[in-house]
Phi, psi and omega in degrees: 000133182260138174251032175088179179291120177293344179271358177293118178302331183263005176269172175302144176304164187282138186087001184242138180289151178278153181094351172256147181290144177308145174258144181285135178296141185264137176294133180304146173296146183087349178277140183298161177285159186287134175099005182230131179310149180291134184086000191234107174292150181293141182259147175282140173301133181293132181274148177281160178089003179254117179077184172268144172299163185286128181096354181283139178297151177292328185242136179290153181275156174276169171307135187093004175083007176291125176278142186304123179290140175258350182231149179291140188287156192296323179292328175287324177295321170302318176297326183287321177299311188302321176295319182288321186291316182298329177297320181291322174294322186293308182301325188283315182295315182301309184292325174296313177300316181296318176295317179294326179292320182294319183292324179289320184290327174296319184291321174306317181286331175302314186268003178082011176252024183296315185306316189290346183245002178299315186301307181304317179284342172291316179293326175305308180287336175291324184289324175293325178290332179289316177302318177296318180296315181298321180297324182288326176287321175307312177297321187292311180298316181291325179287323182285354178301330188283309189246356183293155179259200183303328181299320185289330173303308187292321177303315178300317175304313176289329176289315177297323175301313178296322175292326171299319172297315176293328181296316179295322175305313183291319180302313180286321186269354190286346181059030178080006185264203184288337176294324177288319173300318178296321183285335171291328183284326177293327176295311182301309177299315185294316182302321177299302181312304179296320178301322178287347181264347187254005175269174177299327183295326177287328175293320176293312183297316187278346189252005180294145178289144177257136179237000000 
């Protein structure tokens, strides 16, 4: 039985029975898929939202384009140093005052007039203890400048405001003596500390997110 001329271009391909639809050629095994280079698997498109885009800063900016500070502002560093210096004076004055008052009270007890000076000695010890407590507070605030939040800023503002009031009282009532000089020094230190706490840099620093 003849199936036609094998050289006929209009006949079925060689090796295929007539009456069947032509079969599509199959790709050899091991060949890569169409549309992708050989040896390179298809890659999934990168989904947005994972990680920071290249070149994105590690910290988000505040409204207005301000970039989150990674280092304490210079004015706040100055206020921090002043707090530590102030703490040293407060602790030193409190300790010296307490020792001096105790020595005077011992002398008064030795001469038999200790009962009349007990009240003054008690007030003196109270002032000495207050100075030591203020020195400890100054150190605490200075240490917390690095990692503290808005509560440390508010406490420092209140503390500096009270120091200004105390400095004004000492300056007015000092009569040009050592109390007046101490009041002026207190005013200068407290003014710098307060000024460093009420500006926008301090607000940005203490309200920054912690990770």
